C-alpha positions as CSV (number, residue, x, y, z in Angstrom):
1,M,12.3,-38.2,41.5
2,Q,8.9,-39.3,40.2
3,Y,9.0,-40.9,36.7
4,I,5.5,-42.4,36.6
5,G,2.7,-40.0,36.1
6,R,-0.3,-39.3,33.9
7,V,0.4,-39.6,30.1
8,D,-1.1,-36.7,28.2
9,R,-3.9,-38.1,26.2
10,S,-3.4,-35.5,23.5
11,L,0.0,-37.1,22.7
12,L,-1.7,-40.4,22.0
13,S,-4.2,-38.7,19.8
14,E,-1.4,-37.0,17.9
15,Q,0.4,-40.3,17.5
16,A,-2.7,-42.0,16.2
17,L,-3.3,-39.0,13.9
18,T,0.2,-39.3,12.4
19,V,0.0,-43.0,11.8
20,I,-3.5,-43.0,10.3
21,R,-2.8,-40.0,8.1
22,R,0.4,-41.6,6.7
23,A,-1.5,-44.8,6.0
24,I,-4.1,-42.8,4.0
25,V,-1.4,-40.7,2.2
26,A,0.6,-43.8,1.2
27,G,-2.5,-45.7,0.0
28,E,-2.4,-48.4,2.7
29,L,-5.9,-47.1,3.5
30,A,-7.1,-46.6,0.0
31,P,-9.9,-44.2,-1.0
32,G,-13.3,-45.7,0.0
33,T,-11.8,-48.0,2.6
34,P,-14.2,-48.5,5.6
35,V,-12.5,-47.4,8.9
36,K,-13.4,-48.8,12.3
37,D,-11.9,-47.2,15.4
38,V,-11.9,-50.6,17.3
39,E,-9.8,-52.3,14.6
40,L,-7.4,-49.4,14.2
41,A,-7.0,-49.1,18.0
42,A,-6.2,-52.8,18.2
43,R,-3.6,-52.6,15.4
44,M,-1.9,-49.6,17.1
45,G,-2.2,-50.9,20.7
46,L,-4.2,-47.9,21.8
47,S,-7.6,-47.4,23.3
48,R,-10.5,-46.3,21.1
49,T,-10.5,-42.7,22.5
50,P,-7.3,-41.3,20.9
51,V,-8.2,-43.1,17.7
52,R,-11.7,-41.5,17.6
53,E,-10.1,-38.1,18.3
54,A,-7.7,-38.7,15.4
55,L,-10.5,-39.7,13.0
56,A,-12.4,-36.6,14.0
57,R,-9.3,-34.5,13.1
58,L,-9.0,-36.4,9.8
59,T,-12.6,-35.7,9.0
60,D,-11.9,-31.9,9.5
61,E,-9.0,-32.3,7.1
62,G,-11.1,-34.0,4.4
63,L,-9.3,-37.3,4.5
64,I,-12.1,-39.2,6.4
65,E,-15.9,-38.9,5.8
66,T,-18.6,-40.1,8.2
67,K,-22.3,-40.7,8.0
68,P,-23.8,-41.3,11.5
69,H,-25.0,-44.9,12.0
70,S,-23.9,-45.8,8.5
71,Y,-20.2,-45.5,7.6
72,T,-16.8,-44.0,8.4
73,R,-14.4,-44.3,5.4
74,V,-11.4,-42.8,3.6
75,T,-12.6,-40.1,1.2
76,Q,-12.1,-40.4,-2.5
77,L,-9.5,-38.1,-4.1
78,D,-11.9,-35.2,-4.9
79,S,-10.3,-33.3,-7.8
80,A,-12.1,-30.1,-7.2
81,A,-11.4,-30.0,-3.4
82,V,-7.7,-30.8,-4.0
83,R,-7.3,-28.1,-6.7
84,D,-9.1,-25.6,-4.4
85,A,-6.8,-26.5,-1.5
86,H,-3.7,-26.3,-3.8
87,A,-4.6,-22.8,-4.9
88,V,-5.0,-21.6,-1.3
89,V,-1.8,-23.4,0.0
90,Q,0.3,-22.1,-2.9
91,S,-0.8,-18.5,-2.3
92,M,-0.3,-18.8,1.4
93,H,3.3,-20.1,1.0
94,G,4.0,-17.1,-1.2
95,L,2.7,-14.7,1.4
96,A,4.5,-16.5,4.2
97,T,7.7,-16.2,2.3
98,R,7.2,-12.5,1.7
99,L,6.6,-11.9,5.4
100,A,9.5,-14.2,6.5
101,V,12.4,-13.0,4.3
102,P,13.0,-9.8,6.2
103,K,13.1,-11.8,9.5
104,I,15.3,-14.6,8.2
105,T,18.4,-15.4,10.4
106,P,21.3,-17.8,9.8
107,R,19.5,-20.2,12.1
108,H,16.5,-20.3,9.8
109,L,18.8,-20.9,6.8
110,D,20.5,-23.7,8.5
111,A,17.2,-25.3,9.3
112,M,16.1,-25.0,5.7
113,R,19.3,-26.6,4.4
114,A,19.1,-29.5,6.9
115,A,15.5,-30.2,6.0
116,N,16.2,-30.0,2.3
117,L,19.1,-32.4,2.6
118,R,16.9,-34.9,4.4
119,F,14.2,-34.3,1.8
120,A,16.6,-35.0,-1.1
121,T,17.9,-38.2,0.6
122,A,14.4,-39.4,1.2
123,V,13.3,-38.8,-2.4
124,D,16.4,-40.6,-3.7
125,A,15.6,-43.6,-1.5
126,S,11.9,-43.5,-2.6
127,A,11.0,-43.0,1.1
128,L,8.0,-40.9,0.1
129,E,6.3,-40.6,3.5
130,D,9.6,-39.3,5.0
131,A,10.1,-37.0,2.0
132,I,6.7,-35.4,2.6
133,A,7.5,-34.8,6.3
134,C,10.9,-33.3,5.3
135,D,9.2,-31.1,2.6
136,D,6.7,-29.9,5.2
137,A,9.6,-29.2,7.6
138,F,11.4,-27.1,4.9
139,H,8.4,-24.9,4.2
140,D,7.4,-24.7,7.8
141,V,10.6,-22.8,8.6
142,L,9.4,-19.9,6.5
143,V,5.8,-20.2,7.8
144,R,7.0,-19.9,11.4
145,A,9.4,-17.1,10.5
146,S,6.5,-15.2,9.0
147,E,5.0,-14.9,12.5
148,N,1.5,-14.8,11.0
149,R,-0.8,-17.1,12.8
150,A,-3.6,-16.8,10.2
151,V,-1.3,-17.9,7.4
152,A,0.0,-20.8,9.5
153,A,-3.5,-21.9,10.4
154,T,-4.7,-21.8,6.8
155,I,-1.7,-23.8,5.6
156,R,-2.2,-26.4,8.4
157,R,-5.9,-26.7,7.5
158,Y,-5.5,-27.4,3.8
159,T,-2.1,-29.1,3.4
160,P,-3.2,-32.6,4.6
161,L,-5.8,-32.7,1.8
162,L,-2.8,-32.3,-0.7
163,H,-0.6,-35.0,0.8
164,R,-2.0,-37.8,-1.3
165,A,-1.3,-35.8,-4.4
166,I,2.1,-34.8,-3.2
167,Y,2.9,-38.5,-2.6
168,L,2.2,-39.2,-6.2
169,Y,4.2,-36.1,-7.3
170,L,7.3,-37.1,-5.3
171,G,7.2,-40.5,-6.8
172,S,7.2,-39.0,-10.3
173,P,10.2,-37.6,-12.2
174,L,8.9,-34.1,-11.4
175,G,9.5,-34.8,-7.7
176,R,13.3,-34.6,-8.2
177,D,13.0,-31.0,-9.2
178,S,11.9,-29.9,-5.8
179,A,15.3,-30.1,-3.9
180,P,17.1,-27.8,-6.4
181,M,14.1,-25.4,-6.2
182,H,14.4,-25.4,-2.5
183,E,18.1,-24.5,-2.8
184,R,17.1,-21.5,-5.0
185,I,14.6,-20.4,-2.3
186,I,17.3,-20.6,0.3
187,A,19.7,-18.5,-1.8
188,A,17.0,-15.9,-2.4
189,C,16.2,-15.8,1.3
190,E,19.9,-15.4,2.2
191,A,20.2,-12.6,-0.3
192,G,17.2,-10.9,1.2
193,D,15.4,-10.9,-2.1
194,V,11.8,-10.9,-1.0
195,A,10.2,-10.9,-4.5
196,E,12.4,-13.6,-5.8
197,A,12.0,-15.9,-2.8
198,A,8.2,-15.5,-2.8
199,D,8.0,-16.1,-6.6
200,L,10.2,-19.3,-6.2
201,A,8.1,-20.5,-3.3
202,E,4.9,-20.2,-5.3
203,R,6.5,-21.7,-8.4
204,N,7.7,-24.6,-6.2
205,W,4.1,-25.3,-5.3
206,A,2.9,-24.6,-8.9
207,T,4.8,-27.7,-10.1
208,L,2.2,-29.8,-8.3
209,A,-0.5,-28.4,-10.5
210,A,0.6,-30.3,-13.6
211,L,0.3,-33.6,-11.7
212,L,-3.1,-32.6,-10.3
213,R,-4.3,-32.0,-13.9
214,E,-3.1,-35.4,-14.9
215,K,-4.0,-37.5,-11.8
216,C,-7.1,-35.7,-10.3
């Protein structure tokens, strides 16, 4: 049996993407911080190529900005861009839920409950990066169940721009309201109540709007 073979470079790029994105979201790489692929590669023990690929993805997501031959840096928290992204993501999650509920199975419900339990535990422990990942996992169950690739692609495109604001939200008292709201979404899905589940999903995302008005 052969164990040694070529390592998929895309996996290294994804790893670099995850690490750098989390550093930006958590504020380790603060808005305006210059970013150099050589330094990041050395810190992560990677070559420059996957780091450059990760930075290109983050540029598409709006977390990194680049001016050729001048700078590459973490973007400022642009209030207008964040609010625009929030409006789109909120609406898309409502639509995803409407499409998903008729297709929900016990397996989906179990996945949502497990993700929400991990989410609540992470919020209680102030492990905010983990909480964001668990929140994404919870909502992703409905996105995948919707079986709508356009909705999924739109959510993937704009959610990273919200993660810095979500980090602030989950660290506030408002953040503790999300786990109970998730439970209500699960209950509505289990009951097959499309309108209620979709309304709750949008209201869950709407709670972020108050913080955006205050912080952005």
